[in-house]
C-alpha positions in Angstrom: 52.1 291.3 -22.2 53.7 291.0 -18.9 51.1 288.9 -17.3 52.2 287.1 -14.2 51.4 283.5 -15.3 53.3 283.9 -18.5 56.4 285.1 -16.4 56.2 282.4 -13.8 55.9 279.7 -16.3 58.9 280.8 -18.6 61.5 278.7 -17.0 59.4 275.6 -17.4 58.2 276.5 -20.9 61.8 277.3 -22.2 62.8 273.7 -21.4 60.1 272.2 -23.6 60.9 274.2 -26.6 61.0 271.9 -29.6 62.2 271.7 -33.1 59.8 270.5 -35.8 56.7 271.6 -37.7 53.6 273.5 -36.5 50.4 271.9 -37.6 47.9 274.7 -38.1 44.4 273.2 -37.9 41.8 275.8 -39.0 39.0 275.5 -41.4 38.8 279.1 -42.7 41.1 279.1 -45.7 41.9 282.8 -45.5 42.9 282.5 -41.8 44.8 279.3 -42.1 46.9 280.4 -45.2 47.5 283.7 -43.8 48.8 282.5 -40.5 50.9 279.9 -42.3 52.6 282.5 -44.4 53.3 284.8 -41.4 54.7 282.0 -39.5 56.9 280.9 -42.3 58.1 284.5 -42.5 59.2 284.2 -38.9 61.2 281.0 -39.8 58.9 278.3 -38.6 58.0 275.2 -40.5 54.3 274.9 -40.9 51.8 272.2 -42.2 48.1 273.0 -42.4 45.0 271.1 -42.2 41.3 272.5 -43.1 39.7 269.9 -40.9 40.1 267.2 -38.2 40.5 264.3 -40.8 43.3 265.9 -42.5 45.1 266.9 -39.4 44.8 263.4 -37.9 46.1 261.7 -41.0 49.2 264.0 -41.0 49.8 263.4 -37.1 49.4 259.6 -37.4 51.7 259.5 -40.6 54.7 261.2 -38.8 53.9 262.2 -35.2 57.5 262.9 -34.4 57.8 265.6 -37.0 55.5 267.9 -35.3 56.5 270.3 -32.5 53.1 272.0 -31.9 49.5 271.9 -32.9 47.5 275.1 -33.2 43.9 274.0 -33.1 40.7 275.6 -33.7 38.0 273.7 -32.1 35.0 274.5 -34.5 35.9 272.3 -37.5 33.7 270.8 -40.2 33.4 267.1 -40.8 33.3 264.0 -38.7 36.3 265.0 -36.4 35.8 268.2 -34.4 38.7 270.0 -32.9 37.4 268.7 -29.5 37.4 265.1 -31.1 40.9 265.7 -32.5 42.3 266.7 -29.2 40.6 263.9 -27.3 42.3 261.5 -29.9 45.6 263.2 -29.5 45.5 262.9 -25.7 44.6 259.3 -25.9 47.5 258.5 -28.2 51.0 257.8 -26.7 52.8 259.1 -29.9 50.7 262.3 -30.2 50.0 263.3 -26.6 53.3 264.9 -25.8 52.8 267.4 -28.6 51.9 270.8 -27.0 48.8 272.2 -28.3 47.4 275.8 -28.5 43.7 276.0 -28.7 42.3 278.9 -30.7 38.5 279.4 -30.8 35.7 281.9 -31.2 33.4 280.2 -28.6 33.8 279.8 -24.9 33.2 276.2 -24.0 32.0 275.5 -20.4 34.4 274.4 -17.7 33.2 270.9 -18.3 34.0 271.0 -22.0 37.3 272.9 -21.5 38.9 271.0 -18.7 39.3 267.7 -20.6 41.0 269.5 -23.5 43.9 270.1 -21.2 45.5 272.7 -23.8 49.0 274.1 -23.2 47.7 277.5 -24.1 44.4 279.0 -25.1 43.9 281.9 -27.3 40.3 283.5 -28.1 39.5 284.8 -31.5 39.7 287.4 -32.8 43.5 287.5 -31.7 46.5 289.5 -32.7 49.1 287.6 -34.6 51.7 288.9 -32.1 49.9 287.0 -29.3 49.9 283.8 -31.3 53.6 284.2 -32.1 54.5 284.9 -28.5 52.8 281.6 -27.5 54.5 279.7 -30.3 57.9 281.1 -29.4 57.5 279.3 -25.9 57.2 275.8 -27.5 58.9 275.9 -31.0 62.4 276.8 -32.1 62.3 278.6 -35.7 64.0 276.5 -38.3 64.2 278.9 -41.3 65.6 282.1 -42.2 62.7 284.2 -40.9 62.4 287.8 -39.9 64.6 288.7 -37.0 62.9 290.6 -34.3 64.4 292.3 -31.3 63.5 290.8 -28.0 
């Protein structure tokens, strides 16, 4: 709250606010479903994926429908969060979708830099911190809870 980098980037970020679905990529069912429910209560459209394979299928099937990706880096299966982000950045249709990386591990600078996330959130995090980041990128679509600013 009140961090200088967030304030200096607000004008730029407000111009990039998008309409569409938030793709929530998280392997822990309780975390993924809980976050999806909370975001829906705040008026956001949410799709979720338990791993990189499901996420990639959704993204490739309809890239224009996604406004934001919330991506856990540690995912089971053949496509990790890091792999998914690399594929996203290499794909012209998927590259413009802003991505918030959420992770419990701290990758080294050589691993973090190629990810080029739009935002980074370390686990555990407060929902309000995630919501604040999401509000910079996505316009709520539904009749969510109204919160005073």
